[in-house]
C-alpha positions in Angstrom: -0.3 0.2 -0.4 1.1 3.2 -1.3 0.3 6.1 2.1 0.0 9.4 1.8 -0.6 13.0 4.1 -2.1 15.2 1.7 -2.0 19.5 3.1 -5.1 20.6 1.8 -6.3 24.8 1.8 -9.9 25.3 2.4 -12.3 28.7 1.7 -12.1 30.5 4.3 -14.4 29.3 7.1 -15.1 25.3 5.2 -12.1 24.1 6.8 -14.4 21.8 9.3 -16.8 21.1 6.6 -13.6 20.5 4.2 -12.4 18.5 7.1 -15.2 15.7 7.6 -16.4 15.0 3.6 -12.6 14.1 3.0 -12.7 11.4 6.2 -15.9 9.9 4.3 -13.8 9.8 1.9 -13.1 5.9 0.8 -9.0 5.2 0.9 -8.7 8.1 3.6 -7.5 6.9 6.6 -8.2 10.3 8.7 -8.5 13.8 8.4 -7.7 16.6 10.6 -8.3 20.6 10.7 -5.7 22.0 11.7 -4.5 25.7 12.8 -0.6 26.5 9.9 -0.3 27.4 6.0 -2.5 24.1 5.2 -6.5 23.8 7.1 -7.6 20.3 6.9 -4.2 17.4 6.8 -5.8 14.0 5.6 -4.3 10.7 5.3 -4.2 8.1 2.4 -3.8 4.9 0.7 -4.0 3.1 -2.6 -2.6 0.3 -3.1 -0.9 2.0 -6.1 0.7 5.4 -7.0 -1.6 5.5 -10.0 -4.9 5.1 -7.4 -3.1 7.4 -4.6 -3.1 9.6 -7.9 -6.6 8.9 -9.1 -8.4 9.0 -4.8 -6.5 12.5 -4.7 -7.8 14.3 -8.0 -10.9 12.4 -9.0 -12.1 12.3 -5.1 -10.6 14.6 -2.6 -10.2 17.4 -4.9 -13.9 17.4 -6.3 -14.7 18.0 -2.0 -17.0 21.3 -2.0 -14.6 24.1 -0.6 -11.2 22.8 -1.3 -8.6 25.5 -2.9 -5.8 23.9 -3.3 -4.2 19.8 -2.5 -0.3 19.1 -1.7 0.5 15.3 -1.6 3.3 14.0 0.4 3.9 10.2 -0.6 5.4 8.5 3.0 8.8 7.3 1.3 9.1 4.2 4.0 5.2 3.3 6.0 
């Protein structure tokens, strides 16, 4: 399994709703709203790197209220 942390910038005032919606996406292990330069940090996993990319692009980035994402792939789980 390939794991990654997805750093998410959300629309103003939408971090809690975005974190909850991302948490419900299949393949997402956890999702929390945080303080700092990003509003939400999610942890996700998929069988392959290609499937992880599809998860981020087709499912996570489709969540309403997300402005931008940055995916950080785990090197050694």
